[in-house]
N, C-alpha and C positions, 0 to 999 in steps of 0.2 A: 433430491433438491431440498433447499432450506426453506425457512419460513417466508411469508410474504413481506416481512419487514425488510426494507432496503438498508443494508449496512455496509460501511466501508471502514477499514482500519488502516490508516496511513501513518507510517512511522519512519523515524530516522534510526537506522541501525547504529551499533556501537563501533566506531572506527578504531578505538584503542581501549582494550580491556586489560586490567591488571589481574594478578593472582587472586582468586577467590571472588572476583566480580562476575556478575551475570553478563553473558554476551548476547548478541542480537537474537539468538534462537529463543531466548525467553519471550521475546515479543512475538515470534512465530507461534509459540505455545499459547499465547493469549489469543491470537487469531483463531487457532484451532478450537480453543475453549468457546469463543463467540459462536463459531459455526456449529459446535456440538450443542450448545444451548439452544440455538435457533432450531436445529433439527429436533431436539427433544420437545420443544414447545409445539412444533408442528405435529409430531406424533401424538402428543397429549390431546391435541384438538381432534385428530382423526381416529384415535384408538390405537391399541397395541398391535403388534404383528412382527413380521420379518423386518420391517423398516426400523423398529425399535432396537432390534438386536444387532444390526450391522454397524460397522465402524464408520466414523466420520470420513467422508471422501474429500481429499484435498488434491488439487491439481497445481503443480509447480510449473511456472512459466518463466524460463530463463532467457527470454529473447534479448534482454538488455545487455547480456554478456555473451551474445552470439551462441547461445546454447552450449556454453563451456562444459565439458565433461566433468571437470573437477567440481563445479558447482552442483551438478546433477548428482554426482557420487556422494557429496557431502549430505545432501538432503535425503538420499536413499538410506545412508547410514543412520541419520538421525531418526528417521521414521521406521527403520527396518524392524526394530524390536517392539514396536508399539502394537498392541492389540486393539486399541480404541480408535486408531486412525490409519487410513490406507492412502498411500501416496501414488499419484500418477504424474507423468511429466508430459507437457505439451511442447515439443520441439517444432520449430518452423524452418530450421535449416536442415537440409536443403529443400525439404518439403514437409508439410505437416506430418507428425508422427502418429496421428490417429486418422481413420478414414472419414470421419464426420466431426469436424471441430465443434460446430454448434451443439450437436447432440452430446458430445463428451462434456463440454463445459457446463451445459445445462443440467447434467446429471450429478454435478459436484455439489458439495456443501460449502467448499472454500476454494477460491482461486488465489494463489499466492504468487505475486510477481516479484522477480529478482530485481535488485538495483543494477546500475551500470549506466549505459547511455540512453537517456530518455528520448533523444532525437532519433537514434537508430531504432529503438523500441517502437515508437509510434509510426515510423515509416514502414517497418515490416508489418506491424499490425494492420495498417491501412491497406497494404497490398493484399493481405489475406482476409480482409473483411471483418477483422476482430472488433472494431468499435461498435458495430451494430450488434454483434453477438454478445459482447460484454454488457451492453446496455440491457439486453434481454435477460441476461443472467442476474444483473442487479435488480431489475424489476421483479424477477421471479423469486428473489430472496436468497440467492447464492451470496455468501459473504465475500467481498472483494478486499484484498489486502496486499500490502507490499511495502518495501523499504526503499528510500532514496528515489531512484527513477520509478520504482514501483509504488511510491507515494505520490510523486508529482503527476503521474499519468492520469489519475482520477480527477485532478483539478484542472483549471484553465491552463496553468503552467507555473513557471517560477524560474529562478536563476539556475543555470546549468553550465557545467564545464564540458559539455558534449562537443562543442564546436572547437574549443581551444582551451589553453590553460587558464585564460581569464574567464570570468563569469559573465555570460550573456543571457539576455532574456529569452525564454522559451514560452510560447503561447499556443502550442499545438496539442495540448492535452485533450483528453476525452471530454472534459467539462461536465462530467456527472455532478461534480461539486462546483458551484459557481464562484470559487475563490481561487486566489493564487496560493502557492505553497512554497515555503522556504525550508529546505532540509539541512541537517547538520549545522544548525544556526550558530552553534558555539565552537565550530571546528577552528582550531588555531592556525591551520595551514592555509586558510583562504579567508578573505573578508566577507564571508557569506552574510553575516548579520547586517553589515553596513550596506552592501549591495542590494540586498532584498528590500530594505526599507527605502533606499533611494529609488528603486524601480517603482515601488508603490507610490511614493511621494510625487514622482514625475508622471504618473499615469501610464507608465509602460506596462505595469501589471495592475490588476484590480486588487483591492484589499483581500486579506486572507489570513492564513495561519502559518506560523513557523514552529519547528520543533527542534529542540536541542537533542544531542545524541542520547539514545536510549529512551526516547519519549515518543508516544504515538497519539493520534487523534482518532477517536471512535465516533463516526457519524451515524446517525439514524435518519434516514431520508437525506436531506441536504443540510440538516442542522447538526451542529457539534453537540454530541451527547456528553462526552467527557474526554479529558486527556489522562493518559496513564504513563507511568515511567518505571523503569527497572533501576533507575539511578536516583538515590536521594539527592535533593537539591536541584535537579534538572527541571526545566520548565518548557511549556509551550507559550506562544505569544499570538495575540490577536493584533494584527497590524492593519490600520485603515488610513486612507488618504484624508488630508485636510483640504477644505476649499482654499484655492489660491496657492497650493503647494504645501509641502510638509507632510507629516504623518503623525498619527498617534499610535501608541502601542500599549497593550494591556496584558499583563501576565495571566496565563491560564494555569492555575495550580493543578498539577496532575495527582491522581491517586497512585500511590506506590503499589506495584504488583510484584 
């Protein structure tokens, strides 16, 4: 298990990467680094031993894509050659793939949640009691991370296309972070930027943070510690409602990683 510092890394993956550009896995690497650092800090406090020598334990949770085998295979391939990190997978279809979900997740350093349908993700999680378990993991210092739906889920909610091709409000997130979240804020194929700000202005969603593709939010406790990005020029945004309607937005300049 990780340190007692509660940490969440919520990011927008890269939907379109060109030759030579970093892809979304660079953000996964950052999540692993956060979990490794947290574990090392804990070991430093308690003293050396077998805990210091073991790899960082990461559990991949692909519920939002229906536990798609292709997504699982991709992550196994990415982690397969690493000596410093060990990947496990929690499948929930058609039943949990581990005998004790709580014990398994609490033993991890990092929980990495796949993107996809946040609506289906939360419905299945609630059926299996994961909200309570994940809150325990967070409180225990396991780093929570994820892209897209795996970003929205830690917040109150945000715009989603889980219901239909249009963007609808989703407010059924875990609420570990008391903010809304807009992902893929600069995606040209949908009016995500405009819809998110309208939802905040109209009070459909609370104020919160949006991330452009390749950008992530690192929270310590419930406070934003920093934004990071793998793409130069990309930003995060703090969006807040104004009294009587409207909204304000403030760019959050990310650290390039």
